[in-house]
C-alpha positions in Angstrom: -183.2 117.8 37.1 -183.2 114.2 36.2 -179.7 112.6 35.4 -179.4 112.0 31.7 -178.7 108.5 30.5 -174.9 109.1 29.9 -172.8 106.2 28.7 -169.2 105.6 27.6 -170.1 106.9 24.0 -171.5 110.2 25.2 -169.2 113.1 24.2 -167.2 114.5 27.0 -168.6 118.0 26.1 -172.1 116.9 26.7 -171.3 115.6 30.2 -169.3 118.7 31.1 -172.2 120.9 30.0 -174.6 119.0 32.2 -172.1 119.3 35.1 -171.9 123.1 34.5 -175.7 123.4 34.7 -175.7 121.7 38.0 -172.8 123.9 39.2 -175.0 126.9 38.5 -177.9 125.5 40.6 -176.7 124.4 44.0 -180.1 123.0 44.9 -179.5 120.3 42.2 -175.9 119.3 43.6 -177.1 115.8 44.4 -177.2 115.2 40.7 -173.4 115.5 40.8 -173.1 112.7 43.3 -175.1 110.4 40.9 -172.2 110.7 38.5 -169.4 109.8 40.9 -169.8 106.0 41.1 -167.1 104.2 39.4 -169.4 101.6 37.9 -171.5 104.4 36.3 -172.2 103.8 32.7 -170.7 107.2 31.7 -167.1 105.9 32.5 -167.5 102.5 30.6 -164.8 102.2 28.0 -163.1 105.5 28.8 -159.4 105.8 29.4 -158.0 106.3 32.8 -157.0 109.8 31.9 -160.5 110.8 30.8 -162.0 109.2 33.8 -159.8 111.0 36.2 -160.4 114.4 34.5 -164.1 113.9 34.6 -164.2 112.8 38.2 -161.9 115.7 39.2 -164.1 118.2 37.5 -167.1 116.8 39.3 -165.5 116.8 42.7 -164.2 120.4 42.3 -167.8 121.5 41.6 -168.7 120.9 45.2 -166.7 123.9 46.3 -169.4 126.0 44.4 -172.4 124.1 45.2 -171.7 122.9 48.7 -170.6 119.5 49.6 -173.6 117.1 50.3 -173.2 114.3 52.9 -173.5 111.7 50.2 -170.3 113.0 48.5 -168.0 113.3 51.6 -166.8 109.7 51.5 -165.7 110.2 47.8 -163.7 113.3 48.8 -162.1 111.6 51.9 -161.2 108.6 49.7 -159.3 110.7 47.1 -157.4 112.5 49.8 -156.5 109.4 51.5 -155.5 107.2 48.6 -155.4 109.3 45.5 -152.2 109.8 43.5 -153.4 111.9 40.5 -152.6 115.6 41.4 -155.7 116.8 39.5 -158.2 114.6 41.3 -156.5 115.1 44.7 -156.5 118.9 44.2 -160.3 118.6 43.2 -161.1 116.8 46.4 -159.3 119.4 48.5 -161.4 122.1 46.7 -164.6 120.1 47.3 -163.9 120.0 51.1 -164.1 123.8 51.1 -167.8 123.3 50.2 -168.5 121.3 53.4 -170.5 122.8 56.2 -169.4 120.2 58.7 -165.8 118.8 58.3 -165.1 115.2 59.2 -162.5 115.0 62.1 -160.0 113.0 60.1 -159.9 115.5 57.2 -156.8 117.3 58.5 -154.7 114.2 58.7 -155.8 113.2 55.2 -155.0 116.6 53.8 -151.5 116.3 55.2 -151.2 112.8 53.8 -152.4 114.1 50.4 -149.5 116.6 50.2 -147.0 113.8 50.7 -148.7 111.6 48.2 -148.5 114.2 45.4 -145.7 116.5 46.2 -143.2 114.7 43.9 -145.7 114.8 41.0 -147.1 118.3 41.7 -148.5 120.0 38.7 -150.4 123.0 37.8 -154.2 122.4 37.7 -157.2 124.6 36.7 -161.0 123.8 37.1 -162.3 126.6 35.0 -163.0 124.0 32.3 -162.7 120.2 32.0 -160.3 118.2 29.9 -158.8 121.2 28.1 -155.3 120.6 26.6 -154.1 124.0 27.8 -154.0 125.7 31.1 -155.4 129.1 31.8 -154.1 131.9 33.9 -156.0 130.8 37.0 -154.1 127.6 37.4 -152.1 126.9 40.5 -150.4 123.7 41.7 -152.2 120.7 43.1 -150.2 121.0 46.4 -151.3 124.6 46.6 -155.0 123.7 46.5 -154.5 121.1 49.3 -152.6 123.7 51.4 -155.3 126.3 50.8 -157.9 124.0 52.1 -155.8 123.5 55.4 -155.6 127.3 55.6 -159.4 127.5 55.0 -159.9 125.3 58.0 -158.2 127.8 60.2 -157.8 126.9 63.9 -159.7 123.7 63.3 -156.6 122.4 61.6 -154.4 123.3 64.5 -152.9 119.7 64.6 -151.3 120.6 61.1 -149.1 123.4 62.6 -146.1 121.2 63.3 -146.2 119.2 60.0 -146.6 122.4 58.1 -143.7 124.0 59.8 -141.7 120.9 58.9 -142.7 121.3 55.3 -141.7 125.0 55.3 -138.4 124.3 56.8 -135.1 123.8 54.9 -135.5 120.0 54.9 -139.2 120.2 54.0 -139.1 118.3 50.8 -138.1 120.6 48.0 -141.3 122.6 47.6 -141.1 125.6 45.2 -140.9 129.1 46.6 -144.6 129.7 45.6 -145.8 126.6 47.5 -143.6 127.4 50.5 -145.2 130.8 50.6 -148.7 129.1 50.6 -147.5 126.8 53.5 -146.5 129.9 55.4 -149.9 131.4 54.9 -151.5 128.2 56.1 -149.4 128.2 59.3 -150.5 131.7 60.0 -154.2 130.8 59.5 -154.3 127.7 61.6 -151.9 128.7 64.4 -154.5 130.3 66.6 -156.1 128.5 69.5 -157.3 125.0 68.7 -161.0 124.6 67.9 -162.8 121.2 67.7 -163.3 119.8 64.2 -167.0 119.2 63.7 -168.2 115.6 63.5 -169.8 114.7 60.3 -172.5 112.2 59.5 -170.0 110.7 57.0 -166.8 110.7 59.0 -164.5 107.6 59.5 -167.1 105.6 61.4 -169.7 105.9 58.7 -167.6 103.8 56.3 -168.3 100.7 58.5 -171.7 100.8 56.9 -172.5 99.9 53.3 -171.1 102.1 50.4 -172.8 105.4 49.4 -174.0 104.0 46.1 -176.5 101.4 47.3 -177.6 99.1 50.0 -174.2 97.5 50.6 -172.6 94.2 49.6 -175.1 91.4 49.1 -177.9 93.8 48.2 -178.0 92.3 44.6 -180.1 89.3 44.1 -177.6 87.7 41.7 -177.2 84.0 42.2 -173.4 83.4 42.5 -173.6 79.7 43.3 -172.6 78.5 39.9 -170.0 81.2 39.1 -166.8 79.4 38.1 -163.5 80.6 39.8 -159.9 79.7 39.5 -157.5 80.1 42.3 -153.8 80.9 42.4 -152.9 77.2 42.0 -155.1 76.7 39.0 -157.8 74.7 40.9 -161.3 75.4 39.5 -164.3 75.7 41.8 -167.5 77.5 41.9 -168.5 80.2 44.3 -170.6 77.7 46.2 -167.6 75.4 46.5 -165.6 77.9 48.5 -165.7 76.7 52.1 -168.2 78.9 53.5 -169.9 77.8 56.6 -167.5 80.0 58.6 -166.9 83.7 58.5 -165.0 85.1 55.6 -163.1 88.3 54.6 -163.8 89.1 50.9 -161.9 91.9 49.1 -160.9 92.8 45.6 -157.7 93.9 43.7 -155.9 93.5 40.5 -152.2 93.0 39.8 -151.9 95.8 37.1 -153.1 98.4 39.7 -150.7 101.4 39.6 -151.8 102.9 43.0 -149.7 101.2 45.8 -152.3 102.6 48.3 -155.0 100.5 47.0 -154.5 96.9 45.6 -150.9 96.3 46.7 -151.6 97.6 50.2 -154.9 95.5 50.4 -153.0 92.3 49.8 -150.3 93.3 52.2 -152.8 93.9 54.9 -154.6 90.7 54.2 -151.2 88.9 54.7 -151.0 90.8 58.2 -154.5 89.7 58.9 -153.6 86.1 58.2 -150.7 86.2 60.7 -153.0 87.6 63.3 -155.5 84.9 62.6 -152.9 82.3 63.1 -151.4 84.0 66.2 -154.8 84.1 67.8 -155.5 80.3 67.1 -158.2 80.9 64.6 -156.5 79.4 61.5 -159.0 77.2 59.7 -161.9 78.8 61.4 -162.2 81.7 58.9 -161.7 82.3 55.2 -159.8 84.9 53.2 -160.8 85.4 49.6 -159.3 88.0 47.3 -160.9 88.4 43.8 -159.2 90.0 40.8 -161.0 92.8 39.0 -159.0 91.9 35.9 -159.6 88.0 35.5 -158.5 87.8 31.9 -155.1 89.1 32.7 -154.6 87.8 36.3 -154.0 84.1 35.5 -153.0 81.8 38.4 -149.3 82.3 38.2 -149.8 86.1 38.5 -152.1 85.7 41.4 -149.7 83.5 43.3 -146.7 85.7 42.6 -148.5 88.9 43.5 -149.8 87.3 46.8 -146.5 85.7 47.7 -144.5 88.8 47.1 -146.8 90.6 49.7 -146.7 87.8 52.3 -149.8 85.8 51.6 -150.0 82.2 52.6 -152.3 79.9 50.6 -154.5 76.9 51.6 -158.1 75.8 51.2 -159.3 78.7 53.4 -157.0 81.4 52.0 -157.1 82.0 48.2 -156.7 84.6 45.5 -159.1 84.0 42.7 -160.3 85.1 39.3 -163.5 84.4 37.5 -163.1 82.2 34.4 -165.7 84.1 32.7 -167.1 87.7 33.2 -166.4 89.5 36.4 -169.8 91.2 36.2 -171.7 88.9 38.5 -169.4 89.7 41.4 -169.5 93.4 40.7 -173.3 93.3 40.8 -173.6 90.9 43.8 -171.2 93.0 46.0 -172.1 96.4 44.4 -168.5 97.1 43.7 -167.1 100.5 42.9 -165.2 99.6 39.8 -165.3 100.8 36.2 -163.5 99.6 33.1 -161.8 101.4 30.1 -160.8 99.9 26.8 -158.2 97.5 28.2 -158.4 97.2 32.0 -159.8 99.0 35.1 -160.0 102.7 34.7 -161.0 103.5 38.4 -161.9 101.6 41.5 -162.6 102.2 45.1 -161.4 100.0 48.1 -164.1 97.5 49.0 -164.0 94.8 51.7 -166.7 92.8 53.4 -166.9 90.3 56.3 -169.4 87.7 55.7 -170.9 85.5 58.4 -171.1 81.7 58.2 -174.1 81.9 55.9 -172.4 84.2 53.5 -174.3 87.2 54.7 -172.5 90.5 55.0 -171.9 91.4 58.6 -169.4 94.3 58.1 -168.4 96.3 55.1 -165.9 99.1 54.3 -165.8 101.2 51.3 -163.7 104.2 50.1 -161.1 104.1 52.9 -158.1 102.2 54.0 -159.1 99.6 56.5 -157.5 98.7 59.7 -156.3 95.2 60.4 -157.7 95.2 63.9 -161.2 96.3 63.0 -161.5 93.6 60.4 -160.1 91.0 62.8 -162.6 92.2 65.5 -165.5 91.9 62.9 -164.4 88.3 62.1 -164.3 87.5 65.8 -167.8 88.9 66.2 -169.0 86.8 63.3 -167.7 83.5 64.7 
């Protein structure tokens, strides 16, 4: 079944009806993956609430259809950095459709419980975007815990954390959730079994994103794109001191998820320190571009970066486009979508460019490690 040409004006009911048709035909499940990219036209202009509800309903569908390899990174991303109980619960349900579970899934499920337990709410996936809950609803944490139980002995490493959650100091879970945790402990406390390796596990994210050929795949010419940095200095993309390896990443100051933009800039500051400590200062560049250029004026860029430890010079800048952001989105094939006022959803994107500006290393949909990015920079020198 061909994916219809949905856009931001398409009624939600029409999109949900299409998803339901795909749910009923597991052989067509790849059509669900086509609808997940943040930059897909169906999300354009929608509110964050609508966007999250649609994506959650899509993700939960994979429990029924089976989870295809192309969707695994979306699921792991949500478990790792998601804060919305509905979409996190949906990702947990999606994992129950996997035939081969990535080895880091257990740790991410435990992290997801910690991320949402203070905002736990009842969720249902029997219909999308309804104002009322039905009798099948359970809490989001319950869905995550049930996925740990579904893994059985493969999740043996979760036994101790689960017992801590179930204990008297476990974090104030309700009696119903604590009962689910006890069931999960019983399910996973057998002899440990190896978790199957997946084609899309942690290492797979070193490659380009699932949506396309990776950063730099677009033929857009960025040379004349006008930029403004945290000091108000105006330059073009071609003026940035390339000719040396560069780390390029993306953020915006209005981001409400501390596991994404705020952490990205904090980690860049740590990477800067390591670059200085290793004697590589001035031999590599760091560039962080705002998704929200109309709002992120120079003073906001400087304050946001300084508050997170960033130091600025000719080789270390936070920047905004003075015009549309779209050329950067196309060139780096970024996973970001926009609602009526600002970003409604984005993934984590980072690239290491070689001295010619060609991507040598890329990460999408997961939190990156400072050491791996530093090693990629050294390799590009």
